[in-house]
N, C-alpha and C positions, 0 to 999 in steps of 0.2 A: 503493500499499500504506499510505500515511500515515494512511488511514481506520481501520486496525486498530491503530495506535499509540495511539489514544484509549481508555483502559480503560472509559469510561463507554459507548462504543459496543460493546465487547465484551460488558459486562455486559447491556446491552440484548438482544443478539443471543441470548445465553444464555436470558434470561428468555422471549424469543419462542419459541426452539426447545422449551424445557422445557414451556411450557404449551400448545403445540400437541399435545403427546403425553400431557398428564395426563388422568385421568378426569373429565369433566364431568358433575356430577348437578345435575338441575332448575335450569338456568340461569334467572336471573329475568328477568322481562319489563322491569322499569325499569333501564335501563342505567347503568353508572358513567360513561359519558361524558355521559349527560343530566344525572346529579345535578352533575357538576363543572360543566357549562356553567350550571346553576342557582345557582353560587357556594357549594354546600354541601361539607362535609367528607365523605370517604369513610371509613367504618369496615369493616374486614376482620378477622374472628376467626381467629387462627391457632392451630391445635389439634395437638399432638404426642401421639401416642398410641403405647403398647407393645404393639400386638396380636401375638400369637404366630401361627405359620403355620396358616392355616386360619380364623383369626379375622376377622370383618369390622370390628370396632371393639373398643375397650378403654376404660378409664379415661383421662382426659386428664392426661398427667403434666405437660404444659406447656400454659399458656393465656396468650396475649397478644393484647391489642386493638391493632391498627394503625390508627391515625387519620390521614389525608392531607389536608393543606389545601394545595391547589395554588395559591391566591391568595397565600400568603406563601411558598410553597415550604418547608413544614415537614411534619415526620412525627413523631408521637409512638407510642411503642411502651409499652403499659402491661401489665407482668406481673401477672397476678392469681394469687396463690398457690393451690396445688391443694388445699388444707385450707380455703378459704374457705367460711365458713358461710352457706348459705341456707335460708329458710324455706319449708316446704311446709305444706299443710293439716293434716298429721298431726304432722310434727316437723321438726327441723333435719336438713340432711344438707351433704355436701361438694360443691362445684361439680364437682370432677372426676368425679363420677359421672353428670352430666347426659348427656353425649355417648354414654356406654356405654348407658345405659338408654333414652334417647330420640331419640338421633342429635344431629349437629351443628348442625342448625336450632334445635333446642331451647336448644342451648348459646349461640346467637346471642341468643335471647329473655331468657336468664337475665342475660347480660352487658349487654344493653341496659338491662334494670330495673336494674341494679347501677350502672351508670355514667350512667343518665339521658340515654341518647342512642339513636339508630337503628343497628342492627346487623343487615343483611341477608346479608352476604356471608362466606363461610368459606373457608379453606384447611385441610385436614386431612393430616398427614403422619405416617407410622410412623417410629419411631427408627431401624429397621434401614435405611431410605433415608438418614437423616441421617448414620449411620456410614459408609455405603458412599460417599457424596458426599465426606466428608472424605478417604477413602483415595483416591479419583480425583484430589482435587485435590493429594494428595502429602502430606498432612498440613496442620497449621495451627500458626501460630507464636503462642505465648501465655506470659504470665508467670502460672505456676500459684502461687497465694497461699496454697496448703494443702499440708499433706503427706496424701497419700490411700493408704491400704492396703486392697485389696479382694481377698482370697483367692478369693472366689466368681468373680470375673470375671478375675482374673490381671492387674490393674492395679495398679501401685505407683508413686506419683508423689511426688517431693520438690519443695519450693518452688524456684521459680527459673524463668527464662526459657528455653523449650525447645519443640521441634517434637512436636507431639501427633499420634498416628494417630488413625483414626476411632474405634476402641475406647476409647482414653484420652480423646479428647475428649468422648465419649458419658457415660462414667462420670463425668468432671469435672462436666459439666453437670447430672447427674442426682443426685449426691452429697449426702446429707443428713446425714452423720455429723459434723457439727461442732456447736458449741454453738448457733449461730444457725439450725440446721435448715434448712426450706424458705425462709426468707426469705434467708439467705445463699446458698442454692442460685439463687434468681432473680437476684441480683447476679452471679454467675459465669456465668449464661447471657447476661446482657447483655454481659459482656465477650467472651464466647466468640462471640456473634453479630457483634460487630464485627470480630472477628478472621477470621472466615469470609468476611464482605464484603470485607476486605482481600485475601483469597485469590482471591476471585472476580475481583477487579480487576487481577491479574497478567496481563501480556501473554500469557503461554504457556498461559492457561487457554483460549485458543480452540481449541487443539488436541484439548483433553478434551471438547468439547461432545458428540460422539456418546455417550460413556460415561455423562457426566451426564444426558443425555436418557433413556437406558435406565433408569438408577436413579430417576428422578423419574416415569417412567411406571408404575413397579410401586409406587410407594409414596405417591403424592399424589392426592387427589381434592378438588374445588372446586365451587361454583356459580356461578363467574365464567366468563363466556363468553370464547371465545378473542379475539374482536374488542375486548372490554373490557379484557382483560388485556394485549393489545398497546398499546392506547391508554394506559393506566395506566403501563405499563413505560416508553414514550416519554417521559411526563412525569416519572417518578421519576428518570430518569438526568441530569436537569438540576438535581436538588437538590445542595446543597453537603452532604458529609457531617457538617459541625458542626450542621446543621440537622435532624439525626435525633435525637430525644430519647428516653431510655429512663427508666422509672420503675417501680418496684414498687409495687403499691396500698397506701397506707398502713393500719394498723390495730393490733390487739392480738391477743395470744396468749388463747385462752379454752379453759378446761376445762369441759365439760358437767356440773354437779354430780349430775345423775341418771344419765347414762349411763358418764361418765368419758371421753367421747370428746374429743379435741383439736381446737380449730379456730383458723382465722384470722378476727377479727372485724374486717371493714372498718369505716372510719370512714365512715360514710354521707354525712356532711356534705361531707367532701373528695371522696368518690369521684363524687358527682353534679356535681362542678364541675371535676374534674381535668383533664380535656381543655383546656378554656379557660384553665385556670391554665398548664398545662404550655406551651401555644402562646403564653402572654404572657410566659413566662421563669420561672415560678415552679417551684421544685422543693421535694419533700417528704422530711422524715425518714420513714423506713419504719416503724420501731417507735416507736409511741406510747405515752404512759402510759395505762393502763387507767382508765376512768372510776371514780370512787368507789364506784359501786354494784356493780363486779365483785368 
């Protein structure tokens, strides 16, 4: 039974069981295994949507590019603000609309262009599933850095270290009612993700696998094959947690003078090299000074 005392083995087992049950759509012919064997990085787009009952898709409320370099055993998670401005032939629009209007594959293409890399794989999850997973885990321990009051959701949080329910954790992760808006929210999501990983690594999580599997089956879809997911999961559990890098894509707040719409304007010079920079130990301030022509 010492086998099950290793928390990374437990995490691997959870990942395997979860992805044996999720909906696989249009699995790609070029496998993750082959890409890794060629010494290349694996880029997977993580999309969190808030689809209502009966809806197939919705706007992407959370957009994260996960880049894994197995040669140096590091992973970089880049949060892309939902209001990031992208150009279309006719006008500008927000990146969070792409998945809803064109599907997750189109989101992969847009993010690939934005970061100057290849993005072929995605994992899409509904927030209802996220909330349920937190509750199955029995909550998550987190230092709440804001006072949060939401009459609509019935969530009221005060600053301090506490254990959050799924409903509270989801509201904390999605809350934008602070001065730093969506950029502050991406920072809170990064903290929460690390806390959730810590919960998964608890020994008693092994007893919760059947319920976790059920929650993921109903709320996750991906184009990664089961064999590729198992191969990648087996590699990821060997990574040191200190080698998981988180970063929000740097840029500037921008108001369109014609429409009055608010956007996050990404610094394109940084975005095109951010993955290599993160893997080489460089971190960025998220809010940059606007260029003089703004």
